[in-house]
C-alpha positions as CSV (number, residue, x, y, z in Angstrom):
1,X,102.8,61.3,10.7
2,X,102.9,65.1,10.4
3,X,99.7,66.9,11.5
4,X,97.7,68.3,8.6
5,X,94.9,70.1,10.4
6,X,94.9,73.9,10.0
7,X,94.8,76.0,13.1
8,X,91.2,77.0,12.6
9,X,90.2,73.4,13.3
10,X,91.3,73.7,16.9
11,X,88.4,75.0,19.0
12,X,88.9,77.5,21.8
13,X,87.4,76.9,25.3
14,X,84.9,79.7,24.7
15,X,83.9,78.1,21.4
16,X,83.7,74.7,23.1
17,X,81.3,76.1,25.8
18,X,79.2,77.9,23.2
19,X,79.0,74.8,21.1
20,X,78.0,72.6,24.0
21,X,75.3,75.0,25.1
22,X,73.9,75.2,21.6
23,X,74.2,71.4,21.3
24,X,72.3,70.8,24.5
25,X,69.5,73.3,23.6
26,X,69.0,71.7,20.2
27,X,69.2,68.2,21.6
28,X,66.5,68.9,24.1
29,X,64.2,70.0,21.2
30,X,65.1,67.0,19.2
31,X,64.5,64.6,22.0
32,X,61.1,66.2,22.9
33,X,59.9,66.0,19.3
34,X,60.9,62.4,18.6
35,X,59.6,59.2,20.1
36,X,62.0,57.1,18.2
37,X,65.7,56.5,18.8
38,X,67.0,56.7,15.3
39,X,66.2,60.5,14.7
40,X,68.0,61.4,17.9
41,X,71.1,59.4,17.0
42,X,71.1,60.8,13.5
43,X,70.9,64.3,14.9
44,X,73.7,63.8,17.3
45,X,76.0,62.3,14.7
46,X,75.3,65.0,12.1
47,X,75.9,67.8,14.6
48,X,79.1,66.2,16.1
49,X,80.5,65.6,12.6
50,X,79.9,69.1,11.7
51,X,81.4,70.6,14.8
52,X,84.6,68.6,14.3
53,X,84.7,69.0,10.5
54,X,85.0,65.2,10.0
55,X,84.0,63.1,7.0
56,X,81.8,60.8,8.9
57,X,80.4,60.2,12.3
58,X,78.9,57.1,14.0
59,X,77.2,55.9,17.1
60,X,77.4,52.3,18.1
61,X,75.3,51.0,20.9
62,X,76.2,47.8,22.7
63,X,73.5,45.1,23.2
64,X,71.9,44.7,26.6
65,X,74.2,41.8,27.3
66,X,77.3,44.0,27.0
67,X,78.6,42.3,23.9
68,X,80.6,44.5,21.5
69,X,78.1,44.1,18.7
70,X,77.2,47.4,17.0
71,X,73.5,47.7,17.3
72,X,73.1,51.1,15.7
73,X,75.3,52.9,13.1
74,X,74.6,56.2,11.6
75,X,76.8,58.4,9.5
76,X,77.1,61.9,7.8
77,X,76.6,61.5,4.2
78,X,78.2,63.8,1.7
79,X,78.2,64.0,-2.1
80,X,81.1,61.9,-3.5
81,X,81.7,60.1,-0.2
82,X,81.2,56.4,0.0
83,X,79.4,55.4,3.2
84,X,78.7,52.0,4.7
85,X,79.1,50.0,7.9
86,X,82.5,49.6,9.4
87,X,84.3,46.4,8.6
88,X,83.9,43.8,11.5
89,X,87.7,43.9,12.5
90,X,87.5,47.7,12.6
91,X,84.4,47.7,14.8
92,X,85.8,45.0,17.1
93,X,89.2,46.8,17.4
94,X,87.8,50.3,18.3
95,X,85.1,49.0,20.6
96,X,87.4,46.5,22.2
97,X,90.0,49.3,22.9
98,X,87.3,51.5,24.5
99,X,85.9,48.6,26.6
100,X,89.4,47.6,27.7
101,X,91.0,51.1,28.3
102,X,87.8,53.1,29.1
103,X,89.4,56.1,27.5
104,X,89.2,57.8,24.1
105,X,90.9,56.3,21.1
106,X,92.7,58.9,19.0
107,X,94.6,57.9,15.9
108,X,95.6,59.8,12.8
109,X,95.6,56.5,10.8
110,X,94.1,53.5,12.5
111,X,95.4,51.1,9.8
112,X,99.0,52.3,10.4
113,X,98.8,52.5,14.2
114,X,101.3,50.3,15.9
115,X,98.9,49.6,18.6
116,X,96.7,47.7,16.2
117,X,98.9,45.7,14.0
118,X,96.2,43.1,13.5
119,X,94.2,45.3,11.2
120,X,97.0,46.7,8.9
121,X,96.0,44.6,6.0
122,X,92.4,45.6,6.2
123,X,91.0,47.7,3.4
124,X,88.7,50.4,4.9
125,X,87.8,54.0,4.4
126,X,88.0,54.4,8.2
127,X,91.5,55.9,8.6
128,X,91.8,58.8,10.9
129,X,89.6,58.1,14.0
130,X,88.6,59.7,17.2
131,X,86.3,57.6,19.3
132,X,85.1,58.1,22.9
133,X,83.0,55.7,25.1
134,X,79.5,56.4,26.0
135,X,79.1,55.8,29.8
136,X,76.1,55.5,32.0
137,X,76.8,55.0,35.7
138,X,80.3,54.0,34.9
139,X,79.1,51.4,32.5
140,X,80.1,51.6,28.8
141,X,77.0,51.5,26.7
142,X,78.5,52.3,23.2
143,X,80.7,54.8,21.5
144,X,80.6,58.0,19.7
145,X,83.2,58.4,16.8
146,X,84.2,60.7,14.1
147,X,86.4,59.6,11.2
148,X,88.2,60.8,8.0
149,X,88.8,58.6,5.1
150,X,92.2,60.3,4.5
151,X,95.0,59.4,7.0
152,X,96.9,62.1,8.7
153,X,94.3,64.1,10.5
154,X,95.7,65.3,13.8
155,X,93.0,65.6,16.3
156,X,93.7,68.4,18.8
157,X,93.2,68.1,22.6
158,X,90.3,70.7,22.4
159,X,88.6,68.5,19.8
160,X,89.0,65.4,21.9
161,X,87.7,67.4,24.9
162,X,84.7,68.5,22.9
163,X,83.8,65.0,21.8
164,X,84.3,63.7,25.3
165,X,81.9,66.4,26.7
166,X,79.3,65.6,24.2
167,X,79.6,61.8,24.9
168,X,79.6,62.5,28.7
169,X,76.6,64.7,28.7
170,X,74.5,62.9,26.2
171,X,75.2,59.2,26.9
172,X,72.4,59.3,29.4
173,X,70.0,60.9,26.9
174,X,70.8,58.2,24.4
175,X,70.4,55.5,26.9
176,X,67.0,56.9,28.0
177,X,65.8,57.2,24.4
178,X,67.0,53.6,23.8
179,X,65.2,52.3,26.9
180,X,62.0,54.3,25.9
181,X,62.2,52.7,22.5
182,X,62.7,49.2,24.0
183,X,59.8,49.9,26.4
184,X,57.5,50.8,23.4
185,X,58.6,47.8,21.5
186,X,57.9,45.6,24.6
187,X,54.5,47.1,24.9
188,X,53.9,46.5,21.2
189,X,54.8,42.9,21.5
190,X,52.8,42.4,24.6
191,X,49.8,43.8,22.8
192,X,50.5,41.6,19.8
193,X,50.8,38.5,22.1
194,X,47.5,39.4,23.7
195,X,45.9,39.7,20.4
196,X,47.4,36.3,19.3
197,X,46.2,34.7,22.6
198,X,42.7,36.1,22.0
199,X,42.8,34.6,18.5
200,X,43.9,31.3,19.8
201,X,41.2,31.3,22.4
202,X,38.6,32.1,19.7
203,X,40.0,29.2,17.5
204,X,39.9,26.8,20.3
205,X,36.3,27.8,21.2
206,X,35.4,27.3,17.4
207,X,37.2,24.0,17.3
208,X,35.7,22.6,20.4
209,X,32.2,23.8,19.5
210,X,32.3,21.6,16.4
211,X,33.0,18.2,18.1
212,X,30.5,16.1,20.2
213,X,30.6,16.6,23.9
214,X,29.7,13.1,24.7
215,X,29.6,9.5,23.3
216,X,27.2,8.1,20.8
217,X,25.3,4.8,21.1
218,X,24.1,3.0,18.1
219,X,23.0,-0.7,18.3
220,X,25.8,-2.8,19.8
221,X,28.3,0.1,19.4
222,X,29.4,3.1,21.2
223,X,31.5,5.9,19.8
224,X,34.0,8.1,21.8
225,X,36.2,10.9,20.5
226,X,38.6,13.4,21.8
227,X,40.7,16.3,20.4
228,X,43.7,17.7,22.3
229,X,44.6,21.0,20.7
230,X,48.2,22.1,20.6
231,X,49.1,25.6,21.7
232,X,49.0,26.7,18.0
233,X,45.5,25.6,17.3
234,X,45.2,23.7,14.1
235,X,42.1,22.4,12.3
236,X,41.5,18.9,13.7
237,X,37.8,17.9,13.8
238,X,35.8,14.8,14.5
239,X,32.1,14.2,14.5
240,X,29.5,11.3,14.9
241,X,25.8,11.5,14.6
242,X,22.8,9.1,13.9
243,X,21.4,8.8,10.4
244,X,18.4,6.6,11.3
245,X,17.5,3.8,13.5
246,X,20.1,1.4,12.1
247,X,22.9,3.6,11.0
248,X,25.2,6.3,12.3
249,X,28.0,8.3,10.7
250,X,31.6,8.9,11.9
251,X,34.2,11.2,10.5
252,X,37.6,12.7,11.3
253,X,39.3,15.6,9.4
254,X,42.4,17.7,9.5
255,X,42.7,21.1,7.7
256,X,46.1,22.6,6.6
257,X,47.1,25.6,8.6
258,X,46.4,26.8,12.1
259,X,44.5,29.4,14.1
260,X,41.2,31.0,13.3
261,X,41.4,30.6,9.5
262,X,41.7,26.8,10.0
263,X,39.0,26.6,12.5
264,X,36.7,28.7,10.4
265,X,37.3,26.5,7.3
266,X,36.6,23.4,9.4
267,X,33.4,24.8,10.6
268,X,32.5,25.0,6.9
269,X,33.3,21.3,6.5
270,X,31.1,20.5,9.5
271,X,28.2,22.3,8.1
272,X,28.6,20.7,4.7
273,X,28.9,17.2,6.2
274,X,25.8,17.7,8.2
275,X,24.0,18.9,5.1
276,X,25.2,16.4,2.5
277,X,26.0,13.3,4.6
278,X,22.4,12.7,5.8
279,X,22.1,9.1,4.9
280,X,19.9,9.8,1.9
281,X,22.8,10.2,-0.7
282,X,25.4,7.6,-1.6
283,X,28.6,8.2,0.3
284,X,30.6,9.1,-2.8
285,X,28.1,11.6,-4.0
286,X,27.9,13.2,-0.4
287,X,31.6,13.6,-0.2
288,X,31.8,14.9,-3.7
289,X,29.5,17.6,-2.7
290,X,31.5,18.3,0.4
291,X,34.6,18.6,-1.6
292,X,33.0,21.0,-3.9
293,X,31.9,23.2,-1.2
294,X,35.5,23.2,0.4
295,X,37.1,23.9,-2.9
296,X,34.9,26.9,-3.6
297,X,35.3,28.4,-0.1
298,X,38.9,27.6,0.9
299,X,41.7,30.1,0.1
300,X,44.5,29.1,-2.2
301,X,46.8,26.4,-0.6
302,X,44.2,25.1,1.8
303,X,43.2,21.5,1.8
304,X,41.6,19.1,4.1
305,X,42.2,15.4,4.8
306,X,38.9,13.6,5.7
307,X,37.7,10.1,6.5
308,X,34.0,9.5,6.5
309,X,32.1,6.2,7.3
310,X,28.6,5.0,8.0
311,X,28.1,2.0,10.3
312,X,25.1,-0.1,9.4
313,X,24.8,-2.0,12.7
314,X,21.5,-3.8,11.5
315,X,23.6,-5.5,8.8
316,X,27.0,-5.5,10.4
317,X,28.5,-3.4,7.6
318,X,30.9,-0.4,7.5
319,X,30.9,1.7,4.4
320,X,33.5,4.5,4.0
321,X,35.6,6.8,1.8
322,X,39.0,8.2,2.7
323,X,40.0,11.6,1.3
324,X,43.7,11.5,2.0
325,X,43.5,11.0,5.7
326,X,45.6,8.7,7.8
327,X,44.3,5.2,7.2
328,X,41.9,4.2,10.1
329,X,42.7,0.9,11.7
330,X,39.9,-1.8,11.8
331,X,40.9,-4.2,14.4
332,X,39.3,-7.7,14.1
333,X,38.5,-10.0,16.9
334,X,41.6,-12.1,16.3
335,X,43.8,-8.9,16.8
336,X,44.6,-8.5,13.1
337,X,44.5,-5.0,11.6
338,X,43.0,-3.8,8.4
339,X,43.6,-0.3,7.0
340,X,40.7,1.6,5.4
341,X,42.3,3.2,2.3
342,X,39.6,3.4,-0.3
343,X,38.6,6.9,-1.4
344,X,40.2,9.7,-3.3
345,X,42.0,13.0,-3.2
346,X,42.1,15.4,-0.3
347,X,39.3,17.9,-0.1
348,X,39.7,21.3,-1.7
349,X,42.2,20.4,-4.4
350,X,39.8,20.2,-7.3
351,X,36.1,21.0,-7.2
352,X,35.4,18.1,-9.7
353,X,37.2,15.4,-7.8
354,X,35.6,12.0,-7.8
355,X,35.6,9.5,-4.9
356,X,35.1,5.8,-4.5
357,X,34.0,3.9,-1.4
358,X,35.0,0.8,0.4
359,X,32.9,-1.7,2.5
360,X,33.9,-4.1,5.3
361,X,32.1,-6.3,7.6
362,X,31.8,-4.9,11.1
363,X,30.5,-7.2,13.9
364,X,31.2,-8.7,17.2
365,X,34.8,-8.5,18.4
366,X,35.7,-5.8,15.9
367,X,36.6,-2.2,16.7
368,X,37.7,0.9,14.7
369,X,40.3,3.6,15.4
370,X,40.4,6.9,13.6
371,X,43.3,9.3,14.4
372,X,45.0,12.4,13.2
373,X,48.7,12.8,12.3
374,X,49.2,14.8,15.6
375,X,49.4,11.2,17.2
376,X,51.4,9.3,14.7
377,X,53.8,12.2,14.1
378,X,54.3,13.2,17.7
379,X,58.1,13.5,18.3
380,X,60.3,13.0,21.3
381,X,63.2,15.3,22.4
382,X,65.5,13.4,19.9
383,X,63.1,14.1,16.9
384,X,61.9,10.6,16.6
385,X,58.3,10.1,15.6
386,X,55.7,8.0,17.6
387,X,54.9,6.2,14.3
388,X,52.0,4.2,13.0
389,X,53.7,0.9,13.9
390,X,53.9,1.8,17.6
391,X,50.2,3.1,17.3
392,X,49.2,-0.3,15.7
393,X,50.8,-2.2,18.5
394,X,49.1,-0.2,21.1
395,X,45.7,-0.6,19.4
396,X,46.2,-4.3,19.3
397,X,47.2,-4.5,23.0
398,X,44.1,-2.6,24.4
399,X,41.4,-4.8,23.0
400,X,40.4,-5.8,26.5
401,X,39.8,-2.2,27.6
402,X,36.3,-0.6,27.6
403,X,35.8,1.6,24.6
404,X,35.5,4.7,26.9
405,X,39.1,4.1,28.2
406,X,40.9,3.4,25.0
407,X,41.6,7.0,23.9
408,X,42.9,7.9,27.4
409,X,45.2,5.0,27.3
410,X,46.5,5.9,23.8
411,X,47.1,9.5,24.6
412,X,48.9,8.7,27.8
413,X,51.3,6.4,25.7
414,X,51.9,9.3,23.3
415,X,52.6,11.7,26.1
416,X,55.0,9.2,27.7
417,X,56.8,8.8,24.5
418,X,57.1,12.5,23.8
419,X,58.7,13.0,27.3
420,X,59.9,16.6,27.6
421,X,59.2,17.5,24.1
422,X,56.2,19.9,23.5
423,X,53.1,19.0,21.6
424,X,53.5,20.5,18.1
425,X,50.1,19.5,16.6
426,X,46.6,18.8,17.6
427,X,45.9,15.1,18.6
428,X,42.5,13.6,17.7
429,X,41.2,10.1,18.1
430,X,37.8,8.4,17.6
431,X,37.1,4.9,18.7
432,X,34.1,2.8,17.8
433,X,33.9,-0.3,20.1
434,X,31.5,-2.6,21.8
435,X,28.8,-0.9,23.9
436,X,29.4,-1.2,27.6
437,X,27.0,-3.5,29.4
438,X,24.5,-1.6,31.6
């Protein structure tokens, strides 16, 4: 195609030198006054576009893996000029050429260039193109380009030299600015991770402070419990405490959400339980009061599953209510399993929720297992869940074990099932079984 540029577009060597010196002086000032990469890139593109009287300019930086993906794109904006990212085939073609040839790409009409027949049908405003590689230590780190939307621009040798000089001298500046930004981002992420770790440690401390540190003995029974927090601390909680000489209480709960908010909400539940479930109120009334407290203190969308029971060992009776929690498994002496379902809604949904209670005999040969969904919903590397059927089978098979060993055996089986898959949720279990002989 015939050249269309006027003679004044061609820069003289003296003008090139003067432009480069001015460019360097101003760039030093820009770099010194900016801690972010974007303003530096914007400035380089604006100045380069102006020096070469182009419609647009752009800088594209390669990813750290060397892939030809444009990480940054900036342009000169002019009234009446449409601007936008280059089409993917255009980016791939130009960057691919620079990576392969290692030399400038100069074209008066990219879409009608016989070297790039694969993009002739592309509709793009990127027509006349001059692009040079940015190199640091002989490694191409990106490109600097100027473009015209009208085909036919003839890029002179002096213009090509000027753009190459700019790219050669300032590729290192751009790379240093990029590395500085990455270092700042890395520092920010490290600080954020430290903050999150601190929050998780605090949540774990809160969580572990709520649960008993040792077993409870009441009449012919002993109670053991354990919570194994996942890395992202949730809100599992268990508790047991004596009510009087013939009764003791047991409970397990799981709050929606994770981290400190979940742990704090669960601390509210513990306080409410200890206040209202004191053996002087009917179970349904006590849990109704606990629910009201949760509903009024929990933020929107927070709820708690909870199972609460009182063991009357003087009369061999278990009284309970289940507020949406996994059904505890009452194992009879013959190995059969009864699920304790009677109760009501999850805590925190409605402050006027009502609850019913169930009652079951609880005597010699019986045992009770409370658990959280972190056990039944534990998944292996194939995404399969441990499941309640498998849990039921294990609970039936460990009837000969001392109560103090049951939870360890159960958690070991869950860990074996999970294999290489990580723990995604807290795992909590409470066992009420025969008291060990002294």
